[in-house]
N, C-alpha and C positions, 0 to 999 in steps of 0.2 A: 285739314294739311294740318297747320301750326298745332291749332290750339293739340292735337294728336299726339303732333313730335313732343307740345312742352306738356302736356301731361305726361305723359308715358317720363319725358326731364328728369320732371321730380320725382315721379315715382321709384327712380333710380337713386333717387337724392334724398329719395327722402332709405330707400329702404338701403342701403352705405349708412347715412346715417345711426341707423338703429342696430345696427352688423358691429359698427361704427361705439358705438354704444354699451352693446351686452359687448361683447372683447375688453373696452374700458373698463365694463367692472369686476369682470371675469380677471382683469387682469388686476386692477388693485383688493382682488379678495387674494390671489394668492399674497402680491408680496407684504400684503396686515397678519397674512396664515405664515411668513415667512422670519418675523422680525419676531424677538422675541416677545415671550413677553412679563409684563411687567411681575418681579417676584416680591409676596410679600417680607419689613422683613423678620430676623428671630425674635421673637419673645427674648427681651433681659430674663438675667437671672438665671434663679435657680427653675434648671425645667428635669423632666425626668423623662430620658429617651430612649433604656429598654428596658426591658422585663421579663427575666428569664425564670422557668419553674425546677421545681428539683432534678429532674432530668437533661434539663441547658430547651428544652423547645422555650417559641418564642411566645409574649404569654399581649405584651404588647413594645408600639416603636420597633423601631429596629436598629437592630444590632449595627448596619453598619456607618449611620447617623452616632451611636458613641464610640469608633473605631473613630470614624473623620472629625469627630471634638475633641477625643485622644490624641490625634497625627496634629491639633490648631494651641493644641496645650490651652481648652481651659481647664477648667478646674474640677471633677469629678468625686462625688459620693456615691455611696454605696448604704442600701437600708434595706433589712433582714427581718423575721422573725419567726414568732412559730405560736405559733393555739393550744394546749390542750387543756382535758378533763381531766380534774383528780376530783376527787367524790366527787359533791356537786357542783363543785363551782365550778368555770370554765378562766385554763387561765392562759394568757395573752401578752404576749412580750414581744415590741423594735426595736433593735437597733437600729444605728446610725454611724458612719466611718470614713474617713477620709484614708482612701488611700496613701503606702509609706511610698511603694511601687509599684508602677504597673507598667504590663507586658503585653504583649498585640501579637494572636501568633496564627501562621500563615494566614496573615490579610481578613480573617474568620469569628478567633477566636481572643474576647480579655481572658488578662491575669492579672488581676491584684494582692497587696500584703498589707495587713492593715496591724499597724505600729502594735507592739508592742504594748499592755497594760497591765496594772497590778489590778489581780482577781478580785472580786467582789464576796462579801461575806453571802452576802445573796441577790441575785440579777433578779426576781422578783418582790421583793417582802420588803415592802418600800420601808418598813424599823430598822434593815439589815442592807440598808442601802451603805457601805465602804470597805473600807478593806480590804479581805479576807487579811487573821491570822498567822497562816504557813506560810505567808514572806513568794507567793507563787505569780508568777506572769502567764498571760496569755497570748498570744498569738496564734495568725491565721492567713492561707493561702485564698482568695476566692475564684472561683474564674466564673464565668457564661454559663459553662456549659450545667452547673450548679454547687459542682461540688464547693466543697466547702473542707478544708482542713484544717484544722484549728489546734493544738496543744500550747498542752500546760510546764512553766518548767520551775525549777524553783526558777528562787532569785540568788537564790547565797551562792550556789554550787552551778549552776547550770546546770543541772544532769536534767532530764526530763520525764515527768510524773505523770502523762501519759499523751496517748498519741488520739487525740479525735475523731475521727473522721468524719462529717456529717453530709449530706447534702440539704439546700433550701431551695425556698424561691426568693430572687435577688431583682431588686430594679436600681437602674445605674441612673443616675442624677450627673447634666454633666450644667457647668456656669459657662452659663455661656454672654459675654458680656453681649454691650450694648452695639447695634447699626456696623454688624460682622452677616462677614460671606463668608465662609467655609471653603475651604480648599483643600479636596481629598493628592495631597501629596505625600504618597510612604515614606518615611522617617531613612528609609534604605537604600531609597534612593537619592 
């Protein structure tokens, strides 16, 4: 009789111990899943964070990454370009600019003013990379919606020479400082 009681006693202890181990493992898994995951540090330096097409559709990245970077005061650059056929040749031109002024509109769109510069004699002919004789200035407002409102002014009189609205693919870059964490605090709060 004592042997049967001892066997039943040890069987209960083993069952309780197995349950405790099982519940302990479940608890460890639960606690582990609640612990914040280690976040890889962002790459430092200039990174492409958002690319829009001519109609403002996202091609790469996320608009939120650009907006958070702007809110954190990171430097921004915008790249755009075009490719056109001229006779038997394909003309390709790319530009990169740092905005003079940036706006975040309704928490979802970015607008940037490009500083005026003297017009070049030619933007595509390598042998004509010099300032044009007309003394005209080119300035532009670009948006993540693909709009590109360029204007050409007479540098002497300030008169508008050409209103030149366009649409372009644009790539938006941020200069990420090393070892930083993004904080998304709107500037209006």
